C-alpha positions as a Markdown table, in Angstrom:
| # | Residue | x | y | z |
|---|---|---|---|---|
| 1 | Unk | -29.0 | -13.1 | 2.9 |
| 2 | Unk | -28.5 | -9.4 | 2.8 |
| 3 | Unk | -26.9 | -7.8 | 5.9 |
| 4 | Unk | -28.9 | -4.9 | 7.4 |
| 5 | Unk | -26.7 | -1.8 | 6.8 |
| 6 | Unk | -27.9 | 1.5 | 8.1 |
| 7 | Unk | -28.2 | 4.1 | 5.3 |
| 8 | Unk | -25.5 | 6.7 | 4.9 |
| 9 | Unk | -27.7 | 9.5 | 5.9 |
| 10 | Unk | -26.5 | 13.0 | 6.9 |
| 11 | Unk | -22.9 | 14.2 | 7.0 |
| 12 | Unk | -19.7 | 12.1 | 7.6 |
| 13 | Unk | -16.7 | 13.7 | 9.3 |
| 14 | Unk | -13.3 | 12.4 | 8.3 |
| 15 | Unk | -10.8 | 13.5 | 11.0 |
| 16 | Unk | -7.1 | 13.1 | 10.3 |
| 17 | Unk | -4.2 | 13.2 | 12.7 |
| 18 | Unk | -1.4 | 14.6 | 10.6 |
| 19 | Unk | -2.5 | 17.3 | 8.0 |
| 20 | Unk | 0.6 | 16.9 | 5.9 |
| 21 | Unk | 1.2 | 15.9 | 2.3 |
| 22 | Unk | -1.1 | 12.9 | 2.2 |
| 23 | Unk | -4.0 | 14.5 | 4.1 |
| 24 | Unk | -3.9 | 17.8 | 2.2 |
| 25 | Unk | -3.7 | 16.0 | -1.1 |
| 26 | Unk | -6.7 | 13.9 | -0.1 |
| 27 | Unk | -8.7 | 16.9 | 1.1 |
| 28 | Unk | -7.9 | 19.2 | -1.9 |
| 29 | Unk | -8.6 | 16.3 | -4.3 |
| 30 | Unk | -12.0 | 15.6 | -2.8 |
| 31 | Unk | -12.9 | 19.3 | -3.0 |
| 32 | Unk | -11.8 | 19.3 | -6.7 |
| 33 | Unk | -13.9 | 16.3 | -7.4 |
| 34 | Unk | -16.9 | 17.9 | -5.7 |
| 35 | Unk | -16.5 | 20.9 | -8.1 |
| 36 | Unk | -16.1 | 18.7 | -11.1 |
| 37 | Unk | -12.5 | 19.9 | -11.7 |
| 38 | Unk | -10.9 | 16.5 | -11.4 |
| 39 | Unk | -11.6 | 12.8 | -11.3 |
| 40 | Unk | -11.0 | 10.5 | -8.2 |
| 41 | Unk | -8.5 | 8.3 | -10.1 |
| 42 | Unk | -7.1 | 5.5 | -7.9 |
| 43 | Unk | -10.1 | 5.3 | -5.6 |
| 44 | Unk | -11.8 | 1.9 | -5.8 |
| 45 | Unk | -14.9 | 3.2 | -4.0 |
| 46 | Unk | -15.4 | 6.0 | -6.6 |
| 47 | Unk | -14.0 | 4.6 | -9.9 |
| 48 | Unk | -14.1 | 0.8 | -9.4 |
| 49 | Unk | -16.7 | -1.7 | -10.6 |
| 50 | Unk | -17.7 | -5.1 | -9.2 |
| 51 | Unk | -18.9 | -8.1 | -11.0 |
| 52 | Unk | -22.2 | -9.6 | -9.7 |
| 53 | Unk | -23.6 | -13.1 | -10.6 |
| 54 | Unk | -22.5 | -15.1 | -13.6 |
| 55 | Unk | -20.4 | -13.6 | -16.4 |
| 56 | Unk | -23.3 | -14.2 | -18.7 |
| 57 | Unk | -25.4 | -11.8 | -16.7 |
| 58 | Unk | -23.1 | -8.9 | -17.5 |
| 59 | Unk | -23.7 | -7.1 | -14.2 |
| 60 | Unk | -20.8 | -4.7 | -13.4 |
| 61 | Unk | -22.1 | -1.8 | -11.2 |
| 62 | Unk | -19.9 | 0.8 | -9.8 |
| 63 | Unk | -19.0 | 0.0 | -6.2 |
| 64 | Unk | -20.4 | 3.3 | -5.0 |
| 65 | Unk | -23.7 | 2.4 | -6.6 |
| 66 | Unk | -23.7 | -1.1 | -5.2 |
| 67 | Unk | -23.0 | -0.6 | -1.5 |
| 68 | Unk | -24.3 | 2.3 | 0.7 |
| 69 | Unk | -21.2 | 4.5 | 0.9 |
| 70 | Unk | -21.2 | 8.1 | 2.1 |
| 71 | Unk | -21.5 | 10.6 | -0.8 |
| 72 | Unk | -18.4 | 12.8 | -1.2 |
| 73 | Unk | -20.7 | 15.9 | -1.1 |
| 74 | Unk | -21.6 | 14.8 | 2.5 |
| 75 | Unk | -18.0 | 14.6 | 3.7 |
| 76 | Unk | -16.5 | 17.2 | 6.1 |
| 77 | Unk | -12.8 | 17.2 | 6.8 |
| 78 | Unk | -10.9 | 18.2 | 9.9 |
| 79 | Unk | -7.8 | 17.1 | 11.9 |
| 80 | Unk | -4.8 | 17.7 | 14.0 |
| 81 | Unk | -1.3 | 18.7 | 13.2 |
| 82 | Unk | 1.9 | 19.7 | 15.0 |
| 83 | Unk | 2.0 | 22.9 | 12.8 |
| 84 | Unk | -0.7 | 25.5 | 12.8 |
| 85 | Unk | -0.9 | 26.1 | 9.0 |
| 86 | Unk | -4.4 | 25.7 | 7.6 |
| 87 | Unk | -4.9 | 23.0 | 4.9 |
| 88 | Unk | -4.3 | 25.4 | 2.0 |
| 89 | Unk | -1.0 | 26.6 | 3.5 |
| 90 | Unk | 0.0 | 23.1 | 4.3 |
| 91 | Unk | -0.8 | 21.9 | 0.8 |
| 92 | Unk | 1.2 | 24.7 | -0.7 |
| 93 | Unk | 4.2 | 23.8 | 1.5 |
| 94 | Unk | 3.8 | 20.1 | 0.7 |
| 95 | Unk | 4.3 | 20.9 | -3.1 |
| 96 | Unk | 2.3 | 17.9 | -4.3 |
| 97 | Unk | -0.5 | 19.6 | -6.2 |
| 98 | Unk | -0.2 | 22.4 | -8.7 |
| 99 | Unk | -0.9 | 25.9 | -7.3 |
| 100 | Unk | -3.7 | 26.5 | -9.9 |
| 101 | Unk | -5.6 | 23.5 | -8.6 |
| 102 | Unk | -5.1 | 24.5 | -5.0 |
| 103 | Unk | -6.3 | 28.0 | -5.8 |
| 104 | Unk | -9.5 | 26.7 | -7.4 |
| 105 | Unk | -10.5 | 25.1 | -4.0 |
| 106 | Unk | -8.6 | 27.6 | -1.8 |
| 107 | Unk | -11.7 | 28.8 | 0.2 |
| 108 | Unk | -12.6 | 25.3 | 1.3 |
| 109 | Unk | -9.0 | 24.5 | 2.3 |
| 110 | Unk | -8.4 | 27.7 | 4.2 |
| 111 | Unk | -11.5 | 27.0 | 6.3 |
| 112 | Unk | -9.9 | 23.8 | 7.7 |
| 113 | Unk | -7.6 | 24.8 | 10.6 |
| 114 | Unk | -5.8 | 22.0 | 12.5 |
| 115 | Unk | -6.5 | 21.4 | 16.1 |
| 116 | Unk | -3.4 | 21.1 | 18.4 |
| 117 | Unk | -1.8 | 17.7 | 18.1 |
| 118 | Unk | -1.1 | 15.1 | 20.8 |
| 119 | Unk | 2.7 | 14.9 | 20.2 |
| 120 | Unk | 5.8 | 13.4 | 21.8 |
| 121 | Unk | 9.1 | 14.2 | 20.1 |
| 122 | Unk | 10.6 | 11.0 | 21.3 |
| 123 | Unk | 8.4 | 9.2 | 18.7 |
| 124 | Unk | 9.3 | 11.5 | 15.8 |
| 125 | Unk | 12.7 | 13.0 | 16.7 |
| 126 | Unk | 13.1 | 14.9 | 13.4 |
| 127 | Unk | 9.9 | 16.9 | 13.9 |
| 128 | Unk | 9.8 | 20.0 | 15.9 |
| 129 | Unk | 6.1 | 20.3 | 16.8 |
| 130 | Unk | 5.0 | 23.8 | 17.8 |
| 131 | Unk | 1.2 | 23.4 | 17.7 |
| 132 | Unk | 0.8 | 20.8 | 20.4 |
| 133 | Unk | -1.3 | 19.9 | 23.4 |
| 134 | Unk | 0.0 | 19.6 | 26.9 |
| 135 | Unk | -0.8 | 17.2 | 29.7 |
| 136 | Unk | -0.4 | 13.6 | 30.7 |
| 137 | Unk | -1.3 | 10.8 | 28.4 |
| 138 | Unk | -4.7 | 10.5 | 30.1 |
| 139 | Unk | -5.3 | 14.2 | 29.8 |
| 140 | Unk | -4.3 | 14.2 | 26.1 |
| 141 | Unk | -6.8 | 11.3 | 25.4 |
| 142 | Unk | -9.6 | 13.3 | 27.1 |
| 143 | Unk | -8.7 | 16.4 | 25.1 |
| 144 | Unk | -8.8 | 14.4 | 21.8 |
| 145 | Unk | -12.2 | 13.0 | 22.7 |
| 146 | Unk | -13.5 | 16.5 | 23.4 |
| 147 | Unk | -12.1 | 17.6 | 20.0 |
| 148 | Unk | -14.0 | 14.8 | 18.3 |
| 149 | Unk | -17.2 | 15.5 | 20.0 |
| 150 | Unk | -16.9 | 19.3 | 19.4 |
| 151 | Unk | -16.1 | 18.7 | 15.7 |
| 152 | Unk | -19.1 | 16.5 | 15.3 |
| 153 | Unk | -21.4 | 19.0 | 17.0 |
| 154 | Unk | -20.0 | 22.1 | 15.4 |
| 155 | Unk | -20.4 | 20.6 | 11.9 |
| 156 | Unk | -23.7 | 18.9 | 12.4 |
| 157 | Unk | -22.3 | 15.5 | 11.6 |
| 158 | Unk | -24.1 | 12.2 | 11.9 |
| 159 | Unk | -21.0 | 10.0 | 11.9 |
| 160 | Unk | -17.2 | 10.4 | 12.2 |
| 161 | Unk | -14.2 | 8.3 | 11.3 |
| 162 | Unk | -10.5 | 8.8 | 12.0 |
| 163 | Unk | -7.7 | 8.0 | 9.6 |
| 164 | Unk | -4.1 | 8.3 | 10.8 |
| 165 | Unk | -2.0 | 10.1 | 8.2 |
| 166 | Unk | 0.7 | 11.2 | 10.7 |
| 167 | Unk | 4.4 | 10.4 | 10.5 |
| 168 | Unk | 5.9 | 7.0 | 11.2 |
| 169 | Unk | 6.7 | 6.6 | 14.9 |
| 170 | Unk | 9.8 | 5.0 | 16.3 |
| 171 | Unk | 9.9 | 1.2 | 16.4 |
| 172 | Unk | 8.9 | -0.6 | 19.5 |
| 173 | Unk | 7.1 | -3.8 | 20.4 |
| 174 | Unk | 4.0 | -4.2 | 22.6 |
| 175 | Unk | 4.5 | -4.8 | 26.3 |
| 176 | Unk | 2.3 | -5.7 | 29.3 |
| 177 | Unk | 0.5 | -2.3 | 29.2 |
| 178 | Unk | -0.8 | -3.1 | 25.7 |
| 179 | Unk | -2.1 | -6.6 | 26.6 |
| 180 | Unk | -5.5 | -5.6 | 28.1 |
| 181 | Unk | -7.8 | -2.6 | 28.0 |
| 182 | Unk | -7.6 | -2.3 | 31.8 |
| 183 | Unk | -3.8 | -2.3 | 31.8 |
| 184 | Unk | -3.8 | 0.3 | 29.0 |
| 185 | Unk | -6.2 | 2.6 | 30.7 |
| 186 | Unk | -4.1 | 2.4 | 33.9 |
| 187 | Unk | -1.0 | 3.2 | 31.9 |
| 188 | Unk | -2.8 | 6.2 | 30.5 |
| 189 | Unk | -3.5 | 7.5 | 34.0 |
| 190 | Unk | 0.1 | 6.7 | 34.9 |
| 191 | Unk | 1.3 | 8.8 | 32.0 |
| 192 | Unk | 3.3 | 5.8 | 30.7 |
| 193 | Unk | 5.6 | 6.9 | 27.9 |
| 194 | Unk | 5.2 | 3.5 | 26.2 |
| 195 | Unk | 1.9 | 4.8 | 24.9 |
| 196 | Unk | 2.6 | 6.3 | 21.5 |
| 197 | Unk | 0.7 | 9.4 | 20.3 |
| 198 | Unk | -1.1 | 7.4 | 17.6 |
| 199 | Unk | -2.4 | 5.2 | 20.4 |
| 200 | Unk | -3.9 | 8.2 | 22.1 |
| 201 | Unk | -5.9 | 9.1 | 19.0 |
| 202 | Unk | -6.9 | 5.5 | 18.5 |
| 203 | Unk | -8.1 | 5.1 | 22.1 |
| 204 | Unk | -10.0 | 8.3 | 22.0 |
| 205 | Unk | -11.8 | 7.3 | 18.8 |
| 206 | Unk | -12.6 | 3.8 | 19.8 |
| 207 | Unk | -13.8 | 4.9 | 23.2 |
| 208 | Unk | -16.4 | 7.0 | 21.4 |
| 209 | Unk | -17.3 | 4.3 | 19.0 |
| 210 | Unk | -15.5 | 6.0 | 16.1 |
| 211 | Unk | -13.8 | 3.8 | 13.5 |
| 212 | Unk | -10.0 | 4.1 | 13.2 |
| 213 | Unk | -7.8 | 3.3 | 10.2 |
| 214 | Unk | -4.0 | 3.4 | 10.6 |
| 215 | Unk | -2.1 | 4.6 | 7.5 |
| 216 | Unk | 1.4 | 4.2 | 9.1 |
| 217 | Unk | 3.3 | 1.1 | 10.2 |
| 218 | Unk | 3.0 | 2.0 | 13.9 |
| 219 | Unk | 1.6 | -0.5 | 16.3 |
| 220 | Unk | -1.4 | 1.8 | 17.2 |
| 221 | Unk | -4.4 | -0.5 | 17.0 |
| 222 | Unk | -2.5 | -3.7 | 16.4 |
| 223 | Unk | -2.4 | -4.5 | 20.2 |
| 224 | Unk | -4.8 | -6.6 | 22.2 |
| 225 | Unk | -6.0 | -3.6 | 24.3 |
| 226 | Unk | -7.2 | -1.8 | 21.2 |
| 227 | Unk | -8.8 | -4.9 | 19.7 |
| 228 | Unk | -10.6 | -5.4 | 23.0 |
| 229 | Unk | -11.8 | -1.8 | 23.1 |
| 230 | Unk | -13.0 | -2.1 | 19.4 |
| 231 | Unk | -15.1 | -5.2 | 20.2 |
| 232 | Unk | -16.4 | -3.6 | 23.4 |
| 233 | Unk | -17.7 | -0.5 | 21.5 |
| 234 | Unk | -18.6 | -2.4 | 18.4 |
| 235 | Unk | -16.2 | -0.4 | 16.3 |
| 236 | Unk | -14.2 | -1.3 | 13.1 |
| 237 | Unk | -10.4 | -0.9 | 13.0 |
| 238 | Unk | -8.0 | -1.3 | 10.1 |
| 239 | Unk | -4.2 | -1.2 | 9.8 |
| 240 | Unk | -1.5 | -0.7 | 9.0 |
| 241 | Unk | 0.6 | 1.3 | 6.5 |
| 242 | Unk | -0.8 | 2.6 | 3.2 |
| 243 | Unk | 0.3 | 0.4 | 0.4 |
| 244 | Unk | 1.6 | 2.9 | -2.2 |
| 245 | Unk | 4.8 | 2.8 | -4.2 |
| 246 | Unk | 7.4 | 0.1 | -4.0 |
| 247 | Unk | 5.4 | -2.3 | -1.8 |
| 248 | Unk | 2.5 | -2.0 | -4.2 |
| 249 | Unk | 4.8 | -3.2 | -7.0 |
| 250 | Unk | 5.9 | -6.1 | -4.8 |
| 251 | Unk | 2.4 | -7.3 | -4.1 |
| 252 | Unk | 1.7 | -7.2 | -7.8 |
| 253 | Unk | 4.9 | -8.8 | -9.1 |
| 254 | Unk | 5.7 | -11.4 | -6.3 |
| 255 | Unk | 2.4 | -13.2 | -6.7 |
| 256 | Unk | 3.2 | -13.6 | -10.4 |
| 257 | Unk | 6.6 | -15.1 | -9.7 |
| 258 | Unk | 5.1 | -17.4 | -7.1 |
| 259 | Unk | 2.2 | -18.4 | -9.5 |
| 260 | Unk | 4.8 | -19.6 | -12.1 |
| 261 | Unk | 7.0 | -21.3 | -9.4 |
| 262 | Unk | 9.9 | -19.1 | -10.4 |
| 263 | Unk | 12.6 | -18.9 | -7.7 |
| 264 | Unk | 14.0 | -15.7 | -6.1 |
| 265 | Unk | 17.5 | -15.5 | -4.8 |
| 266 | Unk | 17.4 | -11.8 | -3.8 |
| 267 | Unk | 15.3 | -8.7 | -3.8 |
| 268 | Unk | 17.1 | -5.3 | -3.2 |
| 269 | Unk | 14.9 | -2.2 | -2.8 |
| 270 | Unk | 16.0 | 1.4 | -2.3 |
| 271 | Unk | 14.0 | 4.6 | -2.3 |
| 272 | Unk | 14.7 | 8.3 | -2.2 |
| 273 | Unk | 12.0 | 10.6 | -0.8 |
| 274 | Unk | 12.1 | 14.2 | 0.3 |
| 275 | Unk | 8.8 | 15.0 | 2.0 |
| 276 | Unk | 8.0 | 15.2 | 5.8 |
| 277 | Unk | 7.7 | 11.4 | 5.8 |
| 278 | Unk | 11.2 | 11.1 | 4.3 |
| 279 | Unk | 12.6 | 13.5 | 7.0 |
| 280 | Unk | 11.1 | 11.4 | 9.8 |
| 281 | Unk | 12.3 | 8.2 | 8.3 |
| 282 | Unk | 15.8 | 9.6 | 8.2 |
| 283 | Unk | 16.0 | 8.7 | 11.8 |
| 284 | Unk | 17.0 | 5.0 | 12.2 |
| 285 | Unk | 14.5 | 4.3 | 14.9 |
| 286 | Unk | 11.6 | 5.5 | 12.7 |
| 287 | Unk | 13.0 | 3.7 | 9.7 |
| 288 | Unk | 13.0 | 0.4 | 11.7 |
| 289 | Unk | 9.2 | 0.6 | 12.0 |
| 290 | Unk | 8.8 | 1.1 | 8.2 |
| 291 | Unk | 11.4 | -1.6 | 7.4 |
| 292 | Unk | 9.6 | -4.2 | 9.5 |
| 293 | Unk | 6.4 | -3.4 | 7.7 |
| 294 | Unk | 8.0 | -3.6 | 4.2 |
| 295 | Unk | 10.1 | -6.7 | 4.9 |
| 296 | Unk | 7.1 | -8.9 | 5.8 |
| 297 | Unk | 5.4 | -8.5 | 2.4 |
| 298 | Unk | 7.6 | -10.9 | 0.4 |
| 299 | Unk | 7.8 | -13.5 | 3.2 |
| 300 | Unk | 4.0 | -13.6 | 3.4 |
| 301 | Unk | 3.6 | -14.0 | -0.4 |
| 302 | Unk | 6.4 | -16.3 | -1.2 |
| 303 | Unk | 6.3 | -18.3 | 2.1 |
| 304 | Unk | 9.9 | -19.7 | 2.1 |
| 305 | Unk | 9.0 | -22.2 | 4.8 |
| 306 | Unk | 6.6 | -23.9 | 2.4 |
| 307 | Unk | 8.8 | -23.4 | -0.7 |
| 308 | Unk | 12.4 | -23.8 | 0.5 |
| 309 | Unk | 13.7 | -24.8 | -3.0 |
| 310 | Unk | 12.4 | -21.6 | -4.5 |
| 311 | Unk | 12.6 | -19.0 | -1.7 |
| 312 | Unk | 14.5 | -20.6 | 1.2 |
| 313 | Unk | 17.7 | -18.6 | 0.6 |
| 314 | Unk | 16.1 | -15.2 | -0.5 |
| 315 | Unk | 18.0 | -12.1 | 0.6 |
| 316 | Unk | 15.7 | -9.2 | 1.0 |
| 317 | Unk | 17.2 | -5.7 | 1.6 |
| 318 | Unk | 15.3 | -2.4 | 1.9 |
| 319 | Unk | 16.7 | 1.2 | 2.1 |
| 320 | Unk | 14.9 | 4.6 | 2.3 |
| 321 | Unk | 17.0 | 7.7 | 1.8 |
| 322 | Unk | 16.0 | 11.2 | 2.6 |
| 323 | Unk | 16.6 | 13.4 | -0.5 |
| 324 | Unk | 14.9 | 16.9 | -0.2 |
| 325 | Unk | 15.2 | 17.9 | -3.9 |
| 326 | Unk | 12.6 | 15.1 | -4.8 |
| 327 | Unk | 10.0 | 16.3 | -2.3 |
| 328 | Unk | 6.9 | 14.1 | -2.5 |
| 329 | Unk | 8.1 | 12.5 | -5.8 |
| 330 | Unk | 9.4 | 9.2 | -4.5 |
| 331 | Unk | 11.7 | 7.2 | -6.7 |
| 332 | Unk | 12.4 | 3.6 | -6.1 |
| 333 | Unk | 14.7 | 1.0 | -7.6 |
| 334 | Unk | 14.4 | -2.8 | -7.3 |
| 335 | Unk | 16.8 | -5.4 | -8.4 |
| 336 | Unk | 15.3 | -8.9 | -8.4 |
| 337 | Unk | 17.5 | -11.9 | -8.9 |
| 338 | Unk | 15.3 | -14.8 | -10.0 |
| 339 | Unk | 15.9 | -18.3 | -11.4 |
| 340 | Unk | 13.9 | -20.6 | -13.6 |
| 341 | Unk | 14.0 | -24.0 | -15.3 |
| 342 | Unk | 17.1 | -26.0 | -14.2 |
| 343 | Unk | 18.1 | -23.2 | -12.0 |
| 344 | Unk | 19.2 | -20.8 | -14.7 |
| 345 | Unk | 19.5 | -17.2 | -13.4 |
| 346 | Unk | 17.6 | -14.1 | -14.7 |
| 347 | Unk | 17.0 | -10.6 | -13.4 |
| 348 | Unk | 14.2 | -8.0 | -13.2 |
| 349 | Unk | 14.9 | -4.3 | -12.8 |
| 350 | Unk | 12.3 | -1.8 | -11.8 |
| 351 | Unk | 12.6 | 2.0 | -11.6 |
| 352 | Unk | 9.3 | 3.4 | -10.3 |
| 353 | Unk | 9.0 | 7.2 | -10.3 |
| 354 | Unk | 5.9 | 7.7 | -8.3 |
| 355 | Unk | 4.1 | 10.4 | -6.3 |
| 356 | Unk | 3.7 | 9.2 | -2.8 |
| 357 | Unk | 0.8 | 11.3 | -1.7 |
| 358 | Unk | -1.0 | 10.9 | -5.1 |
| 359 | Unk | -1.0 | 7.1 | -4.5 |
| 360 | Unk | -1.9 | 7.4 | -0.8 |
| 361 | Unk | -4.7 | 9.9 | -0.9 |
| 362 | Unk | -7.3 | 7.6 | -2.6 |
| 363 | Unk | -6.4 | 4.8 | -0.2 |
| 364 | Unk | -7.1 | 7.1 | 2.8 |
| 365 | Unk | -10.5 | 8.0 | 1.2 |
| 366 | Unk | -11.5 | 4.4 | 0.6 |
| 367 | Unk | -10.5 | 3.3 | 4.1 |
| 368 | Unk | -12.6 | 6.1 | 5.6 |
| 369 | Unk | -15.7 | 5.3 | 3.5 |
| 370 | Unk | -15.4 | 1.6 | 4.0 |
| 371 | Unk | -14.8 | 1.9 | 7.7 |
| 372 | Unk | -17.9 | 4.1 | 8.0 |
| 373 | Unk | -20.0 | 1.5 | 6.1 |
| 374 | Unk | -18.6 | -1.3 | 8.3 |
| 375 | Unk | -19.7 | 0.6 | 11.4 |
| 376 | Unk | -23.2 | 1.0 | 9.9 |
| 377 | Unk | -23.2 | -2.7 | 9.2 |
| 378 | Unk | -22.3 | -3.6 | 12.8 |
| 379 | Unk | -18.9 | -5.0 | 11.8 |
| 380 | Unk | -16.5 | -4.6 | 14.7 |
| 381 | Unk | -12.9 | -5.2 | 15.4 |
| 382 | Unk | -10.3 | -6.1 | 12.8 |
| 383 | Unk | -11.5 | -5.5 | 9.2 |
| 384 | Unk | -9.1 | -7.9 | 7.4 |
| 385 | Unk | -11.0 | -7.4 | 4.1 |
| 386 | Unk | -9.4 | -4.0 | 3.9 |
| 387 | Unk | -5.9 | -5.5 | 3.7 |
| 388 | Unk | -6.0 | -4.6 | 0.0 |
| 389 | Unk | -4.9 | -1.0 | 1.0 |
| 390 | Unk | -2.3 | -1.9 | 3.5 |
| 391 | Unk | 1.4 | -3.0 | 3.5 |
| 392 | Unk | 1.3 | -4.8 | 6.8 |
| 393 | Unk | -2.3 | -6.0 | 7.2 |
| 394 | Unk | -3.7 | -6.5 | 10.7 |
| 395 | Unk | -5.1 | -10.0 | 11.2 |
| 396 | Unk | -6.7 | -12.0 | 14.1 |
| 397 | Unk | -4.0 | -13.4 | 16.4 |
| 398 | Unk | -2.4 | -16.5 | 14.9 |
| 399 | Unk | -3.5 | -15.9 | 11.4 |
| 400 | Unk | -1.1 | -15.6 | 8.5 |
| 401 | Unk | -1.4 | -12.2 | 6.7 |
| 402 | Unk | -2.4 | -12.3 | 3.1 |
| 403 | Unk | -0.4 | -9.9 | 1.0 |
| 404 | Unk | -1.1 | -11.0 | -2.5 |
| 405 | Unk | -3.0 | -8.0 | -3.9 |
| 406 | Unk | -5.1 | -10.1 | -6.2 |
| 407 | Unk | -6.3 | -12.4 | -3.4 |
| 408 | Unk | -6.9 | -9.3 | -1.2 |
| 409 | Unk | -9.1 | -7.8 | -3.9 |
| 410 | Unk | -11.1 | -11.0 | -4.2 |
| 411 | Unk | -11.6 | -10.9 | -0.4 |
| 412 | Unk | -12.7 | -7.3 | -0.5 |
| 413 | Unk | -15.2 | -7.8 | -3.3 |
| 414 | Unk | -16.6 | -11.0 | -1.8 |
| 415 | Unk | -17.1 | -9.2 | 1.5 |
| 416 | Unk | -19.1 | -6.5 | -0.4 |
| 417 | Unk | -21.1 | -9.2 | -2.2 |
| 418 | Unk | -21.8 | -11.0 | 1.1 |
| 419 | Unk | -23.0 | -7.8 | 2.8 |
| 420 | Unk | -25.4 | -7.1 | -0.1 |
| 421 | Unk | -26.8 | -10.7 | -0.3 |
| 422 | Unk | -25.1 | -11.5 | -3.6 |
| 423 | Unk | -23.5 | -14.9 | -4.4 |
| 424 | Unk | -19.8 | -15.0 | -3.7 |
| 425 | Unk | -17.6 | -15.6 | -6.8 |
| 426 | Unk | -15.1 | -18.4 | -6.9 |
| 427 | Unk | -14.1 | -18.0 | -10.5 |
| 428 | Unk | -14.5 | -21.8 | -11.0 |
| 429 | Unk | -16.7 | -21.4 | -14.0 |
| 430 | Unk | -17.2 | -25.2 | -14.6 |
| 431 | Unk | -21.0 | -24.8 | -14.9 |
| 432 | Unk | -20.5 | -22.9 | -18.2 |
| 433 | Unk | -19.2 | -26.1 | -19.7 |
| 434 | Unk | -21.6 | -28.6 | -18.3 |
| 435 | Unk | -23.1 | -29.3 | -21.7 |
| 436 | Unk | -19.7 | -30.0 | -23.1 |
| 437 | Unk | -18.9 | -32.4 | -20.3 |
| 438 | Unk | -22.3 | -34.1 | -20.6 |
| 439 | Unk | -21.5 | -35.1 | -24.2 |
| 440 | Unk | -18.3 | -36.9 | -23.3 |
């Protein structure tokens, strides 16, 4: 049975806390796509196809033609940042995209000026925000809500989504103020410093019924209070941490090793990165947040508790080093010590020279478009089917996260098939061979 999804009529606003390298790359890219200058490579919603029905039916429509997603021509961008540069200036400073491409969409980028950010230097010690709001946590939340409402009104928008593209916040664990919505709202009024800036944005969005996706490893919406609010306002949430470079490779390679029952003794990963994210992660407290997010991927895929002979003694080490000369061009090295038949040792070496924001921008776009569709389909709370895009997927309490990218893709595609009333695909395929079996 097909789910009733409201059509994607009118304009969609995508509001982004953190108009840095990822956000400006996304916005400039979408503007270039609108003008026919470039292609949205890496975006599943724009470039991906989905199989429907039996293989013999040969139905493989584009996802954007299969489900009712907002059209890129109907998307309007805005956001907040701790620096007052417009999006064109911020994109030039980020040094991700070539100047010629930025100049071709300059007018559209210059028109996007950031709103003052809700910021607390204690959560990003290496940033010196100069374009920031003032007030208590409660007052900041009210200001962000006003920003959202004014942005929607001023731009004639039918719907809005928020995607956090801000820096990684310092590591901390949830406490009693994060357990219930009532406790969280009281903590807001008490100006409790255990409420991170990202939580202020998430609260403001969800309170207004605006979907929120978290592109960083911060707790943000991964607390009971936010889940409660999301269910109360019937609003989708997704998090956390865009799955881009090194972790993307792990979620591709580790399932292959596990599928062949090959053992892993150790996996050493190191990165160098020179953009604003690298600067923030140069602080040990911020790196801890990222480290926890990245470390869980292998454990979730390999499951050493279920396969102690193969993965029970795995040593997993991760390092991120701030290296300004590389800018946004992240370089990662992985050394993987594996073993096979009779315990014989082997190695795999990976040197991935990637572009962090080039990989993250289409993820941010897809999350925004899918979260908007989920809201129109009355899907509320945690959207685990969007785990495909995230390093540390948010799940319902007590559920084991699924980090195998191939299983994540099957879950995403089957969710789309379910929404549109199509048969789910199991890839069993035995019915193709019924005549062969019948003759035996």
